[in-house]
C-alpha positions in Angstrom: -129.5 43.0 74.5 -133.2 42.8 75.7 -133.5 39.2 74.5 -130.4 38.1 76.5 -131.6 40.0 79.6 -135.0 38.3 79.4 -133.2 34.9 79.0 -131.1 35.5 82.1 -134.3 36.4 84.1 -135.9 33.2 82.8 -133.0 31.1 83.9 -133.1 32.6 87.4 -136.9 32.3 87.6 -136.6 28.6 86.8 -133.9 28.1 89.4 -131.4 26.9 86.7 -127.8 27.9 85.9 -126.0 29.4 83.0 -122.9 31.4 82.1 -122.5 34.6 80.1 -119.5 36.2 78.4 -119.3 40.0 77.7 -116.8 41.8 75.5 -115.5 44.5 77.8 -112.7 46.1 75.8 -111.3 46.0 72.2 -108.6 47.6 70.2 -107.8 47.4 66.6 -109.8 45.3 64.2 -112.1 42.9 66.1 -115.3 41.0 65.1 -117.4 42.6 67.9 -117.5 45.8 69.9 -117.7 46.1 73.7 -121.0 45.1 75.1 -121.4 42.0 72.8 -122.6 39.0 74.8 -122.8 35.2 74.5 -125.1 33.3 76.8 -124.7 29.6 77.5 -127.6 27.7 78.9 -127.2 24.6 81.1 -128.5 22.4 78.3 -125.9 23.6 75.9 -128.0 26.1 73.9 -126.5 29.6 73.3 -127.8 33.0 72.6 -125.9 36.0 71.2 -122.3 36.1 69.8 -118.9 37.5 70.6 -117.7 37.3 67.0 -117.6 33.8 65.7 -114.6 31.8 64.7 -111.7 31.0 66.9 -112.5 33.7 69.5 -116.0 32.3 69.9 -114.7 28.8 70.3 -112.3 30.0 73.0 -115.1 31.9 74.8 -117.4 28.8 74.6 -114.7 26.7 76.3 -114.5 29.3 79.0 -118.2 29.4 79.4 -118.4 25.6 79.7 -115.8 25.7 82.4 -117.6 28.5 84.2 -120.8 26.6 84.1 -119.0 23.7 85.9 -116.9 25.6 88.5 -119.0 28.7 89.0 -115.9 30.9 88.8 -115.8 34.2 86.9 -112.8 34.9 84.7 -111.4 37.8 82.7 -109.5 36.8 79.4 -107.7 38.8 76.8 -106.5 37.7 73.4 -104.3 39.0 70.6 -106.5 37.7 67.8 -103.6 37.1 65.4 -100.9 35.8 67.8 -103.1 33.9 70.2 -106.0 32.6 68.0 -104.6 32.7 64.5 -107.4 35.0 63.3 -107.0 37.4 60.4 -108.3 40.3 62.5 -105.4 42.4 63.8 -106.9 43.6 67.1 -107.2 42.6 70.8 -110.3 41.6 72.7 -110.9 41.4 76.5 -113.9 39.2 77.6 -115.4 38.7 81.0 -117.1 35.3 81.7 -119.3 35.0 84.8 -121.8 32.4 86.1 -125.6 32.9 86.3 -126.8 31.2 89.4 -130.0 31.5 91.4 -129.8 32.2 95.1 -129.0 29.1 97.2 -132.3 27.8 98.6 -132.2 27.3 102.4 -135.1 25.4 104.1 -135.4 25.9 107.8 -137.6 23.5 109.8 -138.7 25.3 112.9 -139.9 28.8 113.7 -138.4 29.4 117.1 -136.0 32.1 118.4 -132.9 30.5 116.8 -134.7 29.9 113.5 -135.8 33.6 113.4 -132.3 34.9 113.9 -130.8 32.4 111.6 -133.3 33.1 108.8 -132.6 36.8 108.9 -128.8 36.4 108.9 -128.9 33.8 106.1 -131.2 35.9 104.0 -128.8 38.9 104.3 -126.0 36.7 103.1 -127.8 35.7 99.9 -129.9 32.6 100.7 -133.5 32.3 99.6 -135.1 31.2 102.8 -138.2 29.0 103.3 -139.4 28.3 106.9 -141.4 25.2 107.6 -143.5 25.1 110.8 -147.2 24.3 111.1 -147.6 26.8 114.0 -149.2 29.8 112.2 -148.9 32.0 115.2 -145.1 31.8 115.0 -144.4 31.2 111.3 -145.4 34.7 110.2 -144.3 37.4 107.8 -143.6 39.7 110.8 -141.2 37.2 112.3 -139.7 36.0 109.0 -139.7 38.9 106.6 -138.9 38.3 103.0 -139.0 34.5 103.6 -141.4 31.9 102.1 -143.4 30.1 104.8 -145.0 26.6 104.8 -147.4 25.6 107.5 -147.0 21.9 107.4 -145.4 19.0 109.3 -141.8 18.2 108.2 -142.6 14.9 106.4 -145.5 16.4 104.5 -143.6 19.5 103.5 -140.5 17.6 102.4 -142.6 15.6 99.8 -143.6 18.9 98.1 -140.3 20.9 98.4 -138.6 19.4 95.3 -135.2 19.4 97.0 -132.2 19.1 94.8 -128.5 18.5 95.4 -128.0 22.3 95.5 -130.4 22.9 98.4 -129.5 23.5 102.0 -131.5 22.3 105.0 -131.5 23.3 108.7 -133.5 21.4 111.3 -134.1 23.7 114.2 -137.5 22.6 115.5 -138.8 22.8 119.1 -139.4 19.0 119.4 -137.1 16.0 119.1 -139.9 14.0 117.3 -140.1 16.7 114.7 -136.3 16.8 114.4 -136.3 13.1 113.8 -139.2 13.3 111.3 -137.5 16.1 109.3 -134.1 14.5 109.3 -135.4 11.1 108.3 -137.3 12.6 105.4 -134.5 14.9 104.2 -131.9 12.2 104.3 -133.7 10.3 101.6 -134.0 13.1 99.1 -131.3 15.1 97.3 -129.5 17.8 99.3 -126.3 19.7 99.5 -126.2 20.2 103.3 -128.3 19.3 106.3 -127.7 20.8 109.7 -129.3 19.5 112.9 -129.3 21.5 116.1 -128.6 19.9 119.5 -126.1 18.1 121.7 -124.1 15.1 120.6 -126.3 13.0 122.8 -129.5 14.2 121.1 -127.9 13.8 117.6 -127.0 10.1 118.3 -130.4 9.4 119.8 -132.2 10.8 116.8 -129.9 8.9 114.4 -130.4 5.7 116.4 -134.1 5.9 116.1 -133.9 6.5 112.3 -131.5 3.6 112.0 -133.9 1.3 113.9 -136.8 2.3 111.5 -135.0 1.3 108.4 -131.3 2.2 108.3 -129.3 5.3 107.8 -128.6 6.7 104.3 -125.3 8.5 103.7 -124.5 11.1 106.3 -121.6 12.7 104.3 -123.4 16.0 103.9 -125.0 16.1 107.4 -123.6 18.5 110.0 -124.8 17.5 113.5 -124.5 19.2 115.8 -124.8 22.1 113.4 -122.5 25.1 113.5 -118.9 26.1 114.0 -117.3 26.1 117.5 -117.4 29.7 118.7 -118.8 28.9 122.2 -122.2 30.2 121.2 -124.9 30.4 123.9 -127.5 33.0 123.0 -129.9 32.6 120.0 -128.0 35.4 118.2 -124.6 33.7 118.8 -126.0 30.3 117.8 -127.3 31.9 114.6 -123.8 33.3 113.9 -122.4 29.8 114.5 -124.9 28.1 112.1 -124.7 30.7 109.3 -120.9 30.8 109.7 -120.9 27.1 108.9 -123.1 27.6 105.9 -120.7 30.2 104.5 -117.7 28.0 105.2 -119.2 25.0 103.4 -120.3 27.2 100.5 -116.8 28.6 100.2 -115.1 25.3 100.7 -113.2 26.6 103.7 -112.0 24.3 106.5 -113.0 25.4 110.0 -113.7 23.9 113.4 -117.1 22.3 113.1 -119.2 21.0 115.9 -120.1 18.0 113.7 -119.7 14.8 115.7 -120.4 12.2 113.0 -116.8 11.1 113.0 -117.2 9.9 116.6 -116.4 6.2 117.1 -120.0 5.7 118.2 -121.2 6.6 114.7 -119.6 3.4 113.2 -121.3 1.3 115.9 -124.6 3.0 115.2 -124.4 2.4 111.4 -123.5 -1.2 112.1 -126.5 -1.6 114.4 -124.3 -2.5 117.4 -124.7 0.7 119.4 -126.3 0.2 122.9 -128.5 2.7 124.7 -125.9 3.1 127.4 -123.3 4.1 124.7 -125.5 7.2 123.9 -126.3 8.0 127.5 -122.5 8.0 128.3 -121.9 10.8 125.8 -120.9 14.0 127.6 -122.4 17.2 126.3 -119.7 19.6 125.4 -120.2 23.2 126.7 -119.9 24.6 123.2 -122.8 22.5 121.8 -126.2 24.1 121.1 
């Protein structure tokens, strides 16, 4: 038991994934008792056993599926009828994923960032705040968050972003927003959110396009958030974190995202004109 517990902690410390099966109930003759565990590592290695033979094969199949979809599952077998084993009992096994906290990187340490960081942390994100302003990016303002005092491009090079990581760009300066977005677009990510009006979003994207083209924007949400008419920093934080939860859960909602706007196609083709962006009206619900 201790060896499996230590292995689980090691998986989490390394930011990796796994899946574990636990025998929760038995009756009759079974190859293992309640509490027996089988751990599957992401690289296919295993630790422990739930009894071997056909039942272990069935559990391994369930663990592999859990590793892929992240969904826990309870299963029960009559070992003779369902699996053709000579044991005459029944086993109930619970399979669950082992996943580290989702990493959320917030560029900016202003009022909205502070409220967003606290709310996201409370909802299970491991938050890192990137802002070179040491007077603002403090433990007092961002408790239980990691903090990096660097410019966006410099920080992005050392973050080691993966396709499981979340990014929010909430800086106090359009130049820093552009720098952060331009850097993060070109590294793996699961989600990028950029605060601002549609007009600001398209101006930032047009400058990135002019400097070397736009990578895929499929996972970019700009303007960031869901449409709840948010105005205050607290309301905007709710809008932003609400979108994080919706994306994480795969739930459709009314996003502020404007990247399906017809102007986006012109921008990607390099045919957008400055007056096209100026003509965009800022919706009242945008941040």
